[in-house]
C-alpha positions in Angstrom: 75.8 63.9 123.5 78.5 61.5 122.0 82.3 61.4 122.9 82.6 60.1 119.4 84.8 62.9 117.4 83.0 63.9 113.9 84.3 62.6 111.2 85.1 65.1 108.6 84.6 64.8 104.9 87.8 65.2 102.9 86.5 68.6 101.5 85.8 70.1 105.0 89.5 69.3 105.7 90.6 70.6 102.8 88.2 73.7 103.5 90.1 73.9 107.1 93.4 73.8 105.6 92.5 75.9 102.8 91.4 78.9 106.0 94.1 77.7 107.7 96.7 78.6 105.2 95.4 81.8 104.8 95.5 82.5 108.0 98.9 82.0 108.3 99.8 83.7 105.5 97.7 87.1 107.0 100.0 86.7 110.2 103.0 86.3 107.9 101.7 90.0 105.9 101.5 91.1 109.0 104.5 90.1 110.8 105.9 91.8 107.4 104.7 95.0 107.9 105.7 95.4 111.3 108.9 94.4 110.5 109.3 97.2 107.6 107.5 99.6 110.1 110.2 98.9 112.8 113.0 99.0 110.3 111.7 102.3 109.1 111.6 103.6 112.7 115.3 102.5 113.8 116.7 104.1 110.8 114.7 107.2 111.5 116.2 107.3 115.3 119.6 105.9 113.8 120.0 109.0 111.5 118.5 111.1 114.6 121.2 110.1 117.0 124.0 110.6 114.6 123.2 114.0 113.5 124.2 116.7 115.4 121.3 117.6 117.3 120.7 118.4 121.1 122.1 116.2 124.0 118.1 115.8 124.8 117.5 114.9 120.9 120.3 112.6 121.3 119.7 110.6 124.1 116.2 110.3 123.6 117.2 108.5 120.3 119.5 106.5 121.5 117.4 105.5 124.6 114.8 104.6 122.0 116.8 102.4 119.9 117.9 100.7 122.7 114.8 100.1 124.0 113.6 98.4 120.6 117.1 96.8 120.0 118.1 98.9 117.3 122.2 99.3 116.7 123.1 102.5 119.3 126.6 102.5 118.3 
């Protein structure tokens, strides 16, 4: 077994970079989807907290917003 690192060809390096770029884009897409979902939940909870509902409903929505970092003013 040799300790010498394998030299990659230019094509192999390009393929690795392409795979990394695809992976990074996939992560960005996932983050964007999760952010949209979070924004949707925050909006819904904010509307619930502002709506004339029971105390339990209000406090549940407010606590949920506080837990996820939403604006609970």
